[in-house]
N, C-alpha and C positions, 0 to 999 in steps of 0.2 A: 606534414608528417602524420598528424592525427587522421586526416582524411585517407591517407594511404593505409594506415592501420585498419580503418573501418572497412576499406575495400578488401583487405586480406583476411580479416576475421570472419568467422561464420556467425551469422545472426542467430542461428538456432543453437550452436554449441558454445558460443562465447557471448551470450546475451548480456550477462552482468558487466563484463569488461567493456562491451560496446556502449552500454548505457553510461558507464563511468566516463568514457571518452566524450560522449555527447554532452553530458552535464558539465564537464570541464570546459568544452568549447562555448557552451551557453553562458557560463560565468565569466569566461575570459574576454570575450568580444562584446563591445557595446551594441546597442540596437542599430546604430548608424553604420556599423561595419559594412563595407562595400560588398563582401561576399554574401551578406544576408539580404541584400536589396535586389529587387527585380529590375535591373538596369536594362535588360533587353525586352521588357514588356511581354514576357511569356506568361500566358494565363492558362489555368486548368479549366478548359471548356467542358470537361466531362463532369465537373462538380455542379450538378444541377439540383436545385432545391425544389422538391415536389410538394405542392400544396393544392388544396381545392380552390379552383378559381370561380366556382359558382356557389353561392350561399346554400342553395338547395341540396348540394351534394355534401356539404360540410356537416360533420357531427360535433363541431366545436361547441362546447357548453351544453350539449344535450346528453341525456342519460341513455346509454346504449341498452336496447331491449334484447334480452337473451331468449331465444326460442328453446323451449324445453324439448329434450330428446324423447323419442317414442319410448314408452314404458317407464318414464320418470314420474314418480308420484308428486302430488302437490306438496310444497314445502321442502322438497329435495333440491339440493344445489348441484350444479354441474361442476366441471373442472375449474372454471374461473368464476369468481364472484362478480356480480353486477356492480359496476362502479357507481359511486354516489354522484348525483347531479351536481354540476358546478354552480356554486352560489354567487360567483363573481360575474357581473354583467360584462358581456364581451361584444365589442364593436367589430363585426365581421369586415367592414370596409377598411378599418385600420389594420386588421390582420392581413387582408389581401394586399394592401398597398405596401405594408412593411416587407412582406416576403417577395413581392415583385421587385423591390429595390435590390434584393440579393443577386438578381440576374445581371444587373448593371455592374455590380462589383465583381461578378464572375467574369464578365466580358465587357470592360469599359469602352471598347472600340464602338459599341452600339451608340454611345453618346454623340458620335460624329453625325449620326442621322438626326435631322431636324425634329421629326416627330418624337423620336426616342428621347432626345434631350429635353424637350418640353415636358414629356411624361415624367422623366426623372426629377426635374425641378419641381413639378407640381406635387408629386408623391413625397418628395423630401420635405417640402414645406408643411404638408398636411400631417406627416408623422412626427412633427415637432411636439405633438401632444404627449409623446413619451417623456418629455421633460418633466411633466408633473409627477411621474413615477420616480424620477431621480431625485426630486425634491421632497419626497416623503420623509426622508431623514436628512438633517442638515450635514451630518458627517457620514459621507459615503463609505469611508474605510471602516468605521464602527459598524455600519449596517452590514457590511460584508463579513464581519467577524461574529455576527449574531449566531446564537446556537441554532436558530431556525434555518440557517443557511448551511449547516453542517450535514452534508449528504454522504460523506465518506464513512463507511461502517468501521467499527473498531476491529482489532485483530481477533478479539474474543468472539464477536458476532460472526465474522466472515469464516473463520476457521473452525467454528464449533462442530459442524457436521464432519469435516475432514478429520478432526481429532477423534471424534466418536467412531468413525469408520476405521481408524488406524488401530483401535483396540481389538486385539485378537479375540476377545470374548464375544464381540458382536459378529464375528465370522462373515465379514463383508468381502466378497471376492474382488480381486484387483480391478477387473474390468468394469465393476459397478461403482468404484470409488470416484468421488468428485474431482480428485486431482488428475484423473485421466481425461477430463473434459477440457478441450483446448480453450474454450471461452473462459472457463473458470480459472485456468492457468494464467491466461493473459491478465485477468482482473486481479489475481492473487499477486502477480509480480508488481503491478502498479501500486497495490496497497502496501506490500512489503517495502517498496522503495520509499514510501512516505512515512511508515510507522514503525518499521522494524530496524534495529541497529545491526542485525545480522546480514542485511541485504548487501551492503557495500563493504562488509568486513572481508579482508583477504583470507583465503582458505586454500589448503593443499588438496582438498578433496576434489575428485573429478567425477562429473555426472554425465552419463550417456544421453540423458533426455531431460526435458522439463519436468516430466512426471517424477523422475527419480529425485530431482532437486527439491520439488515441493514436498515429497514424502519425508525427506530429510529435515526440511524446515518445520513440518508438522510435528515431528518428534521433538524438536527443540522448543517449539511453542507450547507443546503439551506439558513440558517441564516447568515453563515459566508462568503461563497464564493461570489465573485462579480457576479451579475446577473441582468437581465432586470426586472424580476418580483419582487415585494416586498415580503419580507420573511413572512409577515402575511398571504399570500395566501397558504402557505404550512401548512396544519393542521395536528393535531395528530389523527384525526379520530372522534373527538367530534363534535357534531352539533353546528353550529354557531347560535347565537341568531338572530332571524328574523329581529329585528329592529337595530341590530348592536350595542346594548348597551354595550356589552362586550368590544368593541374597544374603548369606551369612558370612561371607568372606571378610567384609570390612569390619564388622563388629558383632560381638555376641550379645550386646545389650539391646534393649528395646530401641525403636527408632528415636534418634536424638540428633544433636548438632553434628555428630560424626557422619551421618548418612544423608542429611538433608541437602538438597541441591540449592544453589543460590538462585533466587528468582530475579526477574527483570526489575521489579519495583525495589528490591533490596540493592541492586546494582545502581539504580538511579539515586538512592539515598546516599550510598557510599561515595559515588562520584561527586555529588553535591558537597559533601563534607571534605573530600580530598582537595578539590579545586586545583589550583596551580601546583600543588605538591604531589600530584599523581605520579610523577616520574621517580619519586623516592620509593614508591611501592613497586614499580615496574620490575626491578631486578629480582625481587623476592617472589614474583609470579613468573619468573623465567621469560619475561618479555625482552626480546633482543633489541639492540640499538637500531637495527634496520626497521623494525616494527615501530619503534618510538618515532623515528624520523618520518615514517609514512603517516602515522597518526597526526603528527604536528602539521604535515603538509595538507592533510585532508580538511582540517578545521582550525580556526583561531579561537574557538570557544573552549576554555580549559575544562569546563564541566563535561562537555561532549567528548573531549579528548580522553578524560578519565573514564568515561563510560565505554568508549571504543577499546581502551586497554583492557577493561574487565571483560568485555565481550570476546576479545581476542583470546584471553586466558580461558574463558569458558568454552569456546569452540575447540581449543586445543586439548583441554583436559577432559571434555565431555562428561562422563559419569563421575570423574574424579574431582570435578569442580564443586566441591562441597563447602558448606559453611565452615566446617572445621579447618579446611585448608586455607580459606580466605582469612579467618580469624588469626591463624598462625602467622600468615604472611603480614598481616596488619601489625601484630605485636612485634614481629622482627624488624619491621620498618619504622617503629617508633610511634605508631598510631594506636596506642593502647586504649585511649578514650573511645575511639571509633569502634575498636574491636570489642570493647566491653558492652557498648550499647547494642552492637550487632549480634553478639553472642547470646544476649538475653531474649532476642526475638524468636 
């Protein structure tokens, strides 16, 4: 049924839903599932690993020399900075043998040839030197969790430019915005799926393109992420009233709890305090039973369930998802202690 859905859905128009189906299948079936095994021995022969087979042609470990353009003065830098030389000694023979082995994994049928089989065995034995790298840390799992192996950027770092371009004061035309770049969009979706609770949150909004979806996400992130500019400066494209009357509709007082939007870090804190009692708060945020069942089906972690409920409320209320509204709901649900601490922030 899931595969039939994937065939019927559009990968460009229903990207999020397709991703949810694939994640569901990946969690449901074990690695030994027959449908995930290559029983017919079909190999992707087009997956060729390209590498320098002669050491003289390789720039591995060497500092690349940059030729200065005509008219460039001494001390002036080009578009790309010259990379620093590699300080780690590199064995080119090990490099060549290791990547040569990839060709046998790409097409294992080669091993039926006597010469190819001997080469495969020889190179496999010699690349056992990699074992010493694996033994640098006795606990491989802890080594993988090291901060030095964290290559994924934070939401703040990745979307900083997009949020800045979304500000009308910067007057960036749509065609020059980074969200219009297909490569940026692909990387943004992968990052959102790992770090943003909004990515898998059900929504009634329909988007005609990936660019429109990302612009909507940028607006949401601009309200949540710490920044120098107030979130009110990021607009959804509607014209602002000339006299600024729309900014004064909610309150005549100076900015306070009445107009402050709930941030992502505040929702994390509240979700942690609510824990398994989050369903008591749900009716006071107008979260329907169907949404509650869907949240419970998505995760067994009560803290994550509470966070998803708050995100659902924030997505639905948008600009009305203020601190005042949440404090009122917390008091009505009997969480006065949480509301008191939250209202003082």
